[in-house]
C-alpha positions in Angstrom: 44.4 -41.3 -117.0 43.4 -43.4 -114.0 41.7 -46.6 -114.6 38.0 -46.4 -114.2 36.9 -48.5 -111.2 34.6 -51.4 -112.0 30.9 -50.9 -111.9 29.7 -50.8 -108.3 26.5 -49.5 -106.9 28.4 -47.5 -104.3 30.6 -45.8 -106.9 27.6 -45.1 -109.1 25.8 -43.3 -106.2 29.0 -41.3 -105.4 29.6 -40.3 -109.1 26.1 -38.8 -109.3 26.7 -36.5 -106.3 30.5 -35.8 -106.5 33.1 -35.1 -109.1 34.8 -38.2 -110.6 38.1 -37.7 -108.8 36.5 -37.2 -105.4 34.1 -40.1 -106.0 37.0 -42.4 -107.0 39.1 -41.4 -104.0 36.2 -42.0 -101.5 35.3 -45.3 -103.2 38.9 -46.5 -103.0 39.4 -45.6 -99.4 36.1 -46.4 -97.9 35.0 -49.4 -99.9 37.9 -51.1 -101.6 40.5 -50.6 -98.8 38.0 -50.9 -95.9 39.5 -53.4 -93.3 37.3 -56.4 -92.5 37.4 -57.5 -88.9 36.9 -61.2 -88.4 36.0 -62.9 -85.1 36.8 -66.6 -84.4 34.0 -69.0 -84.5 35.0 -70.6 -81.2 34.6 -68.5 -78.0 37.6 -67.1 -76.3 38.6 -69.3 -73.3 39.1 -66.2 -71.1 35.6 -64.9 -71.8 34.1 -68.3 -71.3 35.8 -68.6 -67.9 34.6 -65.2 -66.9 31.0 -66.1 -67.9 31.2 -69.2 -65.8 32.5 -67.3 -62.8 29.7 -64.7 -63.1 27.1 -67.5 -63.3 28.6 -69.3 -60.2 28.6 -66.0 -58.2 25.0 -65.4 -59.2 23.9 -68.9 -58.0 25.8 -68.5 -54.7 24.2 -65.1 -54.1 20.8 -66.5 -54.8 21.3 -69.5 -52.5 22.6 -67.1 -49.7 19.5 -65.0 -50.0 17.2 -68.0 -49.9 18.9 -69.3 -46.7 18.5 -66.0 -44.9 14.8 -65.8 -45.7 12.7 -67.1 -42.8 10.1 -69.7 -43.5 6.6 -68.3 -43.0 4.8 -70.3 -40.2 1.3 -71.7 -40.8 -1.6 -69.7 -39.6 -4.2 -71.1 -37.2 -6.6 -71.6 -40.0 -4.1 -73.5 -42.1 -3.3 -75.7 -39.0 -6.9 -76.5 -38.5 -7.4 -77.4 -42.2 -4.2 -79.6 -42.4 -5.1 -81.3 -39.0 -1.5 -81.6 -37.9 -2.5 -81.5 -34.2 -5.5 -83.9 -34.6 -5.2 -87.3 -32.9 -6.1 -90.2 -35.3 -9.0 -92.4 -34.4 -6.9 -95.5 -34.0 -4.7 -93.7 -31.4 -7.7 -92.6 -29.2 -7.3 -95.5 -26.8 -6.9 -95.3 -23.0 -4.3 -98.0 -22.7 -2.0 -96.2 -25.1 -1.7 -93.3 -22.7 -1.4 -95.3 -19.4 2.4 -95.3 -19.7 2.3 -91.5 -20.2 0.2 -91.2 -17.0 2.8 -93.2 -15.0 5.6 -91.0 -16.4 3.6 -87.9 -15.3 3.3 -89.3 -11.7 7.1 -89.7 -11.6 7.4 -86.1 -13.0 5.1 -84.8 -10.3 7.1 -86.6 -7.6 10.1 -84.7 -8.8 8.2 -81.4 -8.9 6.8 -81.7 -5.4 10.0 -83.1 -3.9 8.5 -86.5 -3.1 11.3 -89.1 -2.7 11.0 -92.9 -2.6 11.0 -94.4 0.9 10.5 -91.1 2.7 7.5 -89.4 4.2 6.3 -86.3 2.5 4.7 -83.3 4.2 3.1 -80.9 1.7 1.2 -77.7 2.3 -0.8 -75.4 0.1 1.8 -72.7 0.4 4.7 -75.0 -0.5 3.2 -76.7 -3.5 0.8 -74.1 -4.9 3.3 -72.3 -7.1 4.8 -75.6 -8.3 1.4 -76.9 -9.4 0.6 -73.7 -11.2 3.7 -74.0 -13.4 3.5 -77.8 -13.9 2.7 -79.6 -17.1 -0.5 -81.6 -17.1 0.0 -83.7 -20.3 -0.6 -87.2 -18.9 -2.5 -86.3 -15.8 -5.8 -88.1 -15.1 -8.3 -85.4 -14.4 -11.9 -85.6 -13.2 -14.5 -82.9 -13.4 -16.0 -82.5 -9.9 -17.8 -79.2 -10.3 -18.9 -77.3 -13.3 -21.5 -74.8 -14.4 -22.5 -77.4 -17.0 -23.8 -80.4 -15.0 -23.2 -82.7 -18.0 -19.5 -82.4 -17.5 -19.4 -83.5 -13.9 -18.0 -86.9 -13.6 -16.0 -86.8 -16.8 -12.6 -88.5 -16.2 -9.7 -89.2 -18.5 -6.0 -88.8 -19.3 -5.0 -85.4 -20.7 -3.5 -85.7 -24.1 -3.6 -82.0 -25.1 -3.4 -79.0 -22.8 -4.5 -75.9 -24.7 -5.1 -72.4 -23.4 -8.8 -72.8 -22.8 -9.5 -76.6 -22.9 -8.3 -80.0 -21.8 -8.5 -82.8 -24.4 -8.8 -86.1 -22.6 -9.1 -89.8 -23.5 -11.6 -91.6 -21.3 -11.7 -95.2 -20.2 -14.2 -95.9 -23.0 -11.6 -94.9 -25.6 -13.4 -91.6 -26.4 -11.6 -88.3 -27.0 -13.5 -85.4 -25.4 -12.7 -81.7 -25.1 -13.6 -80.1 -21.7 -13.4 -76.3 -21.4 -11.4 -75.0 -18.4 -13.7 -72.1 -17.7 -16.2 -72.5 -14.8 -15.0 -76.0 -14.0 -13.0 -77.6 -11.1 -10.8 -80.6 -11.9 -9.5 -83.1 -9.4 -6.4 -85.3 -9.7 -4.6 -87.7 -7.4 -0.9 -88.4 -6.9 0.0 -91.7 -5.1 2.5 -91.4 -2.4 5.7 -93.5 -2.4 5.9 -96.5 -0.1 7.7 -95.9 3.2 9.9 -99.0 3.2 12.4 -97.8 5.9 9.7 -96.9 8.5 7.9 -100.1 7.9 11.0 -102.2 8.5 11.8 -100.3 11.7 8.2 -100.8 12.9 8.3 -104.5 12.3 11.7 -104.9 14.1 10.3 -103.0 17.2 7.2 -105.1 17.3 9.1 -108.3 17.1 11.3 -107.4 20.1 8.4 -106.2 22.2 5.8 -108.8 21.5 6.1 -111.4 18.7 2.5 -112.4 18.9 1.2 -108.8 18.5 0.0 -108.0 15.0 0.9 -104.6 13.7 -2.0 -102.6 12.2 -0.7 -99.8 10.0 -3.1 -97.3 8.3 -3.2 -97.4 4.5 -1.2 -94.7 2.7 -3.7 -92.4 1.1 -3.1 -90.6 -2.2 -2.5 -86.8 -2.4 -5.7 -85.2 -3.8 -5.6 -81.8 -5.4 -8.3 -79.7 -7.0 -7.6 -77.4 -10.0 -9.8 -74.4 -10.8 -9.8 -74.2 -14.6 -10.8 -70.5 -14.8 -7.5 -69.6 -13.1 -5.6 -72.0 -15.3 -6.4 -70.6 -18.8 -2.8 -70.6 -20.1 -0.8 -72.8 -22.3 1.6 -75.2 -20.6 4.6 -73.5 -22.1 3.4 -70.1 -20.8 2.7 -71.3 -17.3 6.3 -72.1 -16.7 7.4 -68.5 -16.7 4.1 -66.6 -15.9 3.4 -65.3 -12.5 0.2 -66.6 -10.9 -2.5 -64.0 -10.1 -5.6 -64.8 -8.1 -8.9 -64.0 -9.9 -12.5 -63.7 -8.8 -14.3 -67.1 -8.7 -17.9 -66.0 -8.9 -19.0 -69.4 -10.1 -18.3 -71.0 -6.7 
């Protein structure tokens, strides 16, 4: 006679439902001889390395996606609120922008083909297209005609050339905004001194008559007038945009 297994809740439940021999066999195979699989308390080095590689790959993939995403530019409203293009009050001084005006004159000499020590002959057909595509940051403009009479006589150095306005700093250190529409602006470009011709003239006079005093007319500045209604473009757009004449009904 087989030994009776010790009292166990699993055997008691099996004995109630099955014959004693069947219950004993099942209890011995499934409970007493059941293998117990143990796992180490420390993680496997191979699995730990695989987890680290997956984490590193995930971080690299996230960084790559972040770099490919384009930064959303600020809207016009956000730019106005932040004031990134506003000129501080302490920088609204005429003397600060005088060096910029001198640089602009040298720039216009290069645009118009004026060379130091040589006479310049300019016509409207030769310089018209060049003036249309030129940059007027640093130019000293004066309003000579306008539909608004209060703007006439306004003069200052351009510090911001927008699509529809000129922002200028006047001689009184005041920043003003002048609309381009229905206004005519005037600016002057000084001519270079003609040193070579002056030296030849003096040499000729000395040989002909040493007592004769040479009277040479004063070199006048080049004066241009700019119609703002036909100039309503940004400086960066004028460089590549073809100029088209428009009706000037305000004249």
